[in-house]
C-alpha positions as CSV (number, residue, x, y, z in Angstrom):
1,X,81.9,111.4,104.9
2,X,82.5,107.3,104.2
3,X,83.6,105.1,101.6
4,X,81.6,103.0,98.9
5,X,80.1,100.0,99.8
6,X,80.3,97.2,97.0
7,X,78.6,94.1,97.1
8,X,79.8,91.5,94.5
9,X,79.0,87.4,94.5
10,X,78.2,84.9,91.9
11,X,80.6,83.6,90.1
12,X,83.8,85.1,89.3
13,X,83.5,87.0,86.3
14,X,79.8,88.3,87.1
15,X,80.6,89.4,90.2
16,X,84.1,91.1,88.8
17,X,81.3,92.4,87.0
18,X,79.0,93.8,89.7
19,X,82.3,94.8,91.5
20,X,83.6,97.3,87.9
21,X,79.9,98.7,87.4
22,X,79.4,99.9,91.1
23,X,83.0,101.0,91.5
24,X,83.2,102.8,87.6
25,X,84.0,106.5,88.4
26,X,86.6,105.2,91.2
27,X,88.2,102.4,89.1
28,X,89.2,105.1,86.7
29,X,90.3,107.8,89.1
30,X,92.9,104.6,90.1
31,X,94.0,104.4,87.0
32,X,94.9,108.0,86.1
33,X,96.4,108.2,89.6
34,X,99.1,105.7,89.5
35,X,100.0,106.6,85.9
36,X,100.9,110.2,87.1
37,X,103.1,108.2,90.0
38,X,104.6,105.4,88.1
39,X,105.2,108.3,85.0
40,X,107.3,110.0,88.2
41,X,109.6,107.6,87.2
42,X,109.6,107.4,83.2
43,X,106.7,105.0,82.8
44,X,104.3,105.5,81.1
45,X,100.9,103.8,81.9
46,X,101.4,101.8,78.2
47,X,104.5,100.3,79.7
48,X,103.8,99.9,83.3
49,X,101.2,97.2,81.6
50,X,103.7,95.8,79.6
51,X,105.7,95.2,82.5
52,X,102.1,94.1,84.4
53,X,101.2,91.2,82.4
54,X,104.7,89.5,83.6
55,X,102.6,88.5,86.6
56,X,99.3,87.3,84.3
57,X,100.4,83.3,84.7
58,X,101.8,83.0,88.4
59,X,98.6,84.6,88.9
60,X,95.9,82.2,87.0
61,X,98.6,79.4,88.1
62,X,98.0,80.2,91.6
63,X,93.9,80.9,90.9
64,X,92.2,81.1,87.5
65,X,89.2,82.5,88.6
66,X,91.2,85.8,90.1
67,X,92.1,86.2,86.6
68,X,88.6,85.9,85.3
69,X,87.1,88.6,88.1
70,X,89.9,91.0,87.0
71,X,88.2,90.3,83.1
72,X,85.0,91.3,85.1
73,X,86.0,94.5,86.9
74,X,87.8,95.8,83.6
75,X,84.6,94.6,81.8
76,X,82.0,96.6,84.2
77,X,84.4,99.4,84.7
78,X,84.5,99.7,80.8
79,X,88.3,99.6,80.6
80,X,90.9,96.6,79.7
81,X,92.0,93.9,81.5
82,X,95.5,94.8,81.4
83,X,94.9,98.0,82.9
84,X,93.2,96.1,86.2
85,X,96.0,93.7,86.3
86,X,98.7,96.4,86.6
87,X,96.6,98.2,90.0
88,X,96.9,94.6,91.4
89,X,100.7,94.8,90.6
90,X,101.2,98.1,90.6
91,X,103.8,97.1,94.2
92,X,105.9,94.9,92.1
93,X,106.3,96.9,89.6
94,X,106.4,100.6,91.1
95,X,110.4,101.2,90.6
96,X,112.7,101.6,93.4
97,X,113.8,105.5,92.0
98,X,109.5,105.9,93.3
99,X,110.3,109.1,95.7
100,X,113.5,110.4,94.7
101,X,114.3,113.7,93.7
102,X,113.8,114.6,90.4
103,X,117.1,115.4,88.3
104,X,117.2,116.5,84.7
105,X,117.6,113.7,83.2
106,X,114.7,112.2,85.1
107,X,112.6,115.3,84.8
108,X,112.8,114.6,81.4
109,X,111.6,110.9,81.4
110,X,108.7,112.4,83.9
111,X,107.9,114.9,81.0
112,X,107.9,112.1,77.9
113,X,105.6,109.5,80.1
114,X,103.4,112.3,80.7
115,X,102.9,113.4,77.4
116,X,102.2,109.6,76.5
117,X,99.6,109.4,79.2
118,X,97.6,112.5,78.0
119,X,97.9,111.1,74.5
120,X,95.9,108.1,75.6
121,X,93.2,110.2,77.9
122,X,95.4,110.4,81.4
123,X,96.2,113.7,81.7
124,X,95.8,114.8,85.5
125,X,94.9,117.8,86.2
126,X,96.6,117.9,90.0
127,X,100.3,117.5,88.0
128,X,102.5,120.2,88.3
129,X,104.5,120.1,85.0
130,X,108.0,120.7,87.1
131,X,107.6,120.2,90.3
132,X,110.1,121.9,92.2
133,X,113.6,119.8,93.3
134,X,114.0,119.8,96.6
135,X,114.8,117.6,100.0
136,X,112.0,115.0,100.6
137,X,113.3,113.5,104.0
138,X,110.8,112.6,106.1
139,X,107.9,112.5,103.6
140,X,107.7,108.9,102.1
141,X,107.5,106.3,104.6
142,X,104.1,104.5,105.1
143,X,101.6,102.9,107.1
144,X,101.4,101.9,111.1
145,X,99.8,98.7,112.3
146,X,98.9,96.8,115.3
147,X,98.0,93.6,116.4
148,X,96.3,93.2,119.9
149,X,95.9,90.0,121.2
150,X,92.2,88.4,122.5
151,X,94.3,87.6,126.1
152,X,95.2,91.5,126.6
153,X,92.3,93.4,125.4
154,X,89.6,94.8,127.2
155,X,86.5,93.3,125.6
156,X,88.4,90.4,125.5
157,X,88.3,89.8,121.3
158,X,91.3,89.9,119.2
159,X,92.1,93.4,117.2
160,X,93.8,94.4,114.0
161,X,94.5,97.9,113.4
162,X,96.4,100.0,111.1
163,X,96.5,103.8,109.4
164,X,96.9,103.3,105.6
165,X,99.4,105.6,104.5
166,X,99.7,106.8,101.0
167,X,98.9,109.5,98.3
168,X,96.5,111.4,99.7
169,X,94.7,111.4,96.2
170,X,93.7,107.9,96.1
171,X,91.1,108.2,99.1
172,X,88.6,109.5,96.1
173,X,89.5,105.8,94.7
174,X,88.9,103.3,97.8
175,X,86.2,101.5,98.5
176,X,84.9,99.0,100.9
177,X,84.0,95.5,99.1
178,X,82.0,93.0,100.3
179,X,82.3,89.1,99.2
180,X,79.6,86.4,100.7
181,X,82.8,85.6,102.8
182,X,85.2,88.3,103.4
183,X,85.6,92.8,103.5
184,X,88.4,94.5,102.5
185,X,89.5,98.1,102.2
186,X,90.7,98.7,99.1
187,X,91.4,100.8,96.1
188,X,89.1,100.2,93.1
189,X,90.0,98.1,90.9
190,X,92.1,95.8,93.2
191,X,91.3,92.5,94.5
192,X,92.0,93.0,98.4
193,X,93.9,95.6,100.7
194,X,93.5,96.0,104.4
195,X,90.2,93.1,105.6
196,X,88.6,90.3,107.5
197,X,86.4,87.1,106.5
198,X,84.1,85.3,108.4
199,X,85.9,82.9,109.6
200,X,86.9,86.5,112.1
201,X,90.5,86.3,109.9
202,X,91.7,90.3,109.4
203,X,94.7,91.5,107.5
204,X,97.1,94.3,107.3
205,X,99.7,95.5,104.9
206,X,102.3,97.4,105.2
207,X,105.2,98.4,102.6
208,X,109.1,97.0,103.1
209,X,111.8,97.1,100.3
210,X,115.1,94.9,100.5
211,X,117.6,95.2,98.3
212,X,116.8,92.2,96.6
213,X,112.9,93.4,94.7
214,X,112.9,93.2,91.4
215,X,116.0,91.4,90.3
216,X,114.1,89.6,87.4
217,X,112.1,87.3,89.5
218,X,108.3,86.8,89.1
219,X,106.5,86.2,92.6
220,X,103.0,86.7,93.9
221,X,101.8,90.3,93.9
222,X,101.0,91.6,97.4
223,X,97.2,92.3,96.7
224,X,96.8,89.0,94.8
225,X,98.3,87.5,98.6
226,X,95.7,89.5,100.6
227,X,93.1,87.7,98.7
228,X,94.4,84.7,98.8
229,X,94.8,85.1,102.4
230,X,91.0,86.1,103.0
231,X,90.1,83.5,100.6
232,X,91.7,80.4,102.5
233,X,92.3,81.1,105.7
234,X,90.8,81.0,109.1
235,X,93.9,81.3,111.5
236,X,97.3,82.4,111.8
237,X,98.9,79.0,111.4
238,X,96.7,78.2,107.9
239,X,98.3,81.6,107.4
240,X,101.7,80.2,107.5
241,X,101.6,77.8,105.3
242,X,100.2,79.6,102.6
243,X,102.3,82.4,103.0
244,X,105.3,80.1,102.8
245,X,104.2,78.6,99.7
246,X,104.5,81.0,97.8
247,X,107.1,83.1,96.8
248,X,107.5,87.5,96.5
249,X,109.3,89.6,93.8
250,X,109.1,92.6,96.5
251,X,109.0,93.3,100.0
252,X,106.1,93.1,102.2
253,X,104.5,92.7,106.1
254,X,101.7,90.9,106.1
255,X,100.2,91.9,109.8
256,X,97.4,88.8,110.6
257,X,94.7,88.3,113.9
258,X,92.3,85.4,113.8
259,X,89.2,85.0,116.0
260,X,91.6,82.3,118.1
261,X,93.3,85.1,120.2
262,X,96.2,85.3,118.4
263,X,98.3,88.3,116.4
264,X,101.3,87.4,114.4
265,X,103.0,89.3,111.3
266,X,104.7,88.3,108.8
267,X,107.9,89.5,106.3
268,X,108.1,88.8,102.7
269,X,110.8,89.3,100.3
270,X,112.2,87.3,97.9
271,X,113.9,84.8,99.8
272,X,110.3,83.8,101.6
273,X,108.6,84.6,103.9
274,X,109.3,84.7,108.2
275,X,107.3,85.5,111.1
276,X,107.5,87.8,113.9
277,X,105.7,86.9,116.9
278,X,103.9,88.8,119.5
279,X,105.8,90.3,122.3
280,X,102.9,90.5,125.4
281,X,99.9,90.0,123.4
282,X,100.6,92.7,120.8
283,X,102.9,93.0,118.0
284,X,103.8,96.0,115.8
285,X,104.8,97.1,112.8
286,X,106.1,99.8,110.5
287,X,107.8,100.2,106.9
288,X,111.6,98.4,108.2
289,X,112.0,94.9,108.8
290,X,112.1,93.3,112.1
291,X,113.2,89.9,111.4
292,X,117.1,88.9,112.2
293,X,117.1,87.0,108.9
294,X,116.0,90.0,106.4
295,X,117.6,92.8,108.4
296,X,120.2,91.9,106.6
297,X,119.1,92.9,102.9
298,X,117.0,96.1,103.8
299,X,117.4,98.9,101.6
300,X,118.5,102.1,101.8
301,X,115.6,103.7,103.4
302,X,117.2,106.8,104.0
303,X,115.6,109.2,105.8
304,X,112.8,109.9,103.4
305,X,111.6,106.7,104.6
306,X,112.5,106.1,107.8
307,X,109.5,104.4,109.6
308,X,111.2,103.8,113.1
309,X,109.5,106.9,114.7
310,X,106.4,105.5,114.0
311,X,107.3,102.2,115.1
312,X,108.6,103.2,118.5
313,X,105.9,105.9,118.8
314,X,103.5,103.3,118.9
315,X,105.6,100.5,120.2
316,X,105.7,102.8,123.2
317,X,101.5,103.0,123.3
318,X,101.8,99.1,123.4
319,X,104.6,99.2,126.1
320,X,103.2,101.2,128.3
321,X,99.4,99.4,128.3
322,X,101.3,96.9,129.2
323,X,103.7,97.9,131.9
324,X,100.6,99.4,133.3
325,X,98.5,96.5,133.7
326,X,96.2,98.4,131.5
327,X,94.7,95.9,128.6
328,X,94.1,98.4,125.3
329,X,90.5,99.1,123.8
330,X,89.0,100.0,120.9
331,X,88.7,103.6,122.1
332,X,93.1,102.8,123.1
333,X,94.2,101.7,119.6
334,X,91.9,105.0,117.7
335,X,93.8,107.1,119.9
336,X,97.1,106.0,119.0
337,X,96.2,105.6,115.3
338,X,95.0,109.3,116.2
339,X,98.2,110.5,117.6
340,X,100.0,113.3,115.8
341,X,103.3,113.8,118.3
342,X,106.1,113.1,115.7
343,X,105.3,115.6,113.6
344,X,105.8,114.7,109.8
345,X,106.9,111.5,110.8
346,X,103.7,110.9,113.1
347,X,101.4,108.1,113.2
348,X,98.7,109.9,112.1
349,X,100.0,111.9,109.0
350,X,98.6,115.4,107.7
351,X,99.2,116.1,104.0
352,X,102.7,118.8,103.3
353,X,101.1,120.7,100.9
354,X,104.2,121.6,99.2
355,X,105.1,118.2,98.0
356,X,104.1,117.5,94.9
357,X,101.2,115.3,94.4
358,X,102.7,112.4,92.7
359,X,104.9,112.1,96.6
360,X,101.5,113.9,99.2
361,X,101.7,111.2,101.4
362,X,99.5,111.0,103.9
363,X,96.8,108.6,106.6
364,X,94.4,108.4,103.7
365,X,92.2,106.1,106.2
366,X,92.8,104.2,109.4
367,X,90.9,100.9,110.2
368,X,90.4,98.9,113.5
369,X,88.6,95.6,112.9
370,X,87.4,93.4,115.8
371,X,87.1,89.9,115.0
372,X,85.5,88.3,117.1
373,X,82.4,90.4,116.6
374,X,83.5,90.6,112.6
375,X,83.7,94.1,112.4
376,X,85.8,96.7,110.6
377,X,85.2,100.5,112.1
378,X,86.7,102.8,109.6
379,X,88.3,106.4,109.9
380,X,87.5,107.6,106.1
381,X,90.4,110.7,106.2
382,X,93.5,111.3,108.6
383,X,92.9,109.9,111.7
384,X,91.4,111.6,115.1
385,X,89.5,109.7,117.8
386,X,86.1,110.3,116.6
387,X,86.4,109.8,113.2
388,X,86.0,106.2,113.0
389,X,82.6,106.6,111.9
390,X,81.7,103.8,109.2
391,X,81.5,100.8,110.8
392,X,81.2,97.5,108.1
393,X,79.9,94.4,109.1
394,X,79.9,90.6,108.1
395,X,78.1,87.5,109.5
């Protein structure tokens, strides 16, 4: 198995059309999946698109070409531009109650949203009309990422590696998008996610939650931020300048690495951007804040969203390599991303089939990026050391 490679080029609208045409079926899958995901929170797809429109101006003001590209994706895929905009701002508009057990009123709202979606042709075949009420502990935490500086890696290159943990059904919507100067593993219809550019600059993503998220402020959508980083940045220094110039309405962590040898991670929140530098040439992040500046606004994750077990597990890999004087290699990173020692909270997460489909989080893919060779290794499933079989390069 591998993800389809979408090659797009030329002016923005035309490039978007190429993307949309080649990824048409997967764009429709992505819309269908997210319509069901938002319905869990009582939002039908039309209301989701209404909320997404509030972000159109800030994206256009930053780079009107991105709106043109989204229009092109919509044209090529045979959907509405608002559908594509909603996919690209899904992080910012997904309500905080996503993943919470449904009580009676919430179940009714979900049922109404699913019915409205079905009336416009978005009836998801895998959604249980009456999911069980149960504890969701340890099932909804997400990605684990690590950066390794050139100075400490076995190959004397800079590495950025992570598992992307999210709803398992989105695996069927993933694509590798290649433009002339960047490559990204992303969800069909979206501008970017995990990726790298021709300068050997790479980005990864961990979602965070703060008490300040979504409080009326309209900030730059994080998936737009990732695309801007890949288009405009060559180094961590240029990334720092860009990230500090933007505003945010939700919280995320963006790990970055460059061919010059540096790794770092930037925590974003409605309060701004803070850099967390590497420790002994390595940096690890999951789904909770590390910077003192933002710990005070940490959202109340509870047991169901705790990412500390995965953080400590990956940190142990890093500290063991350091203490033993071992220079981690690509094979070491593959083994770390494939670790299953923490059960449901492991770095490599198998799906819990007893969970409702809308909440069935698993490691959808694993990625390791060699910044100097400008090469991405992909495991298109729950990672194992041998499953990093898809290799994508840039000149």
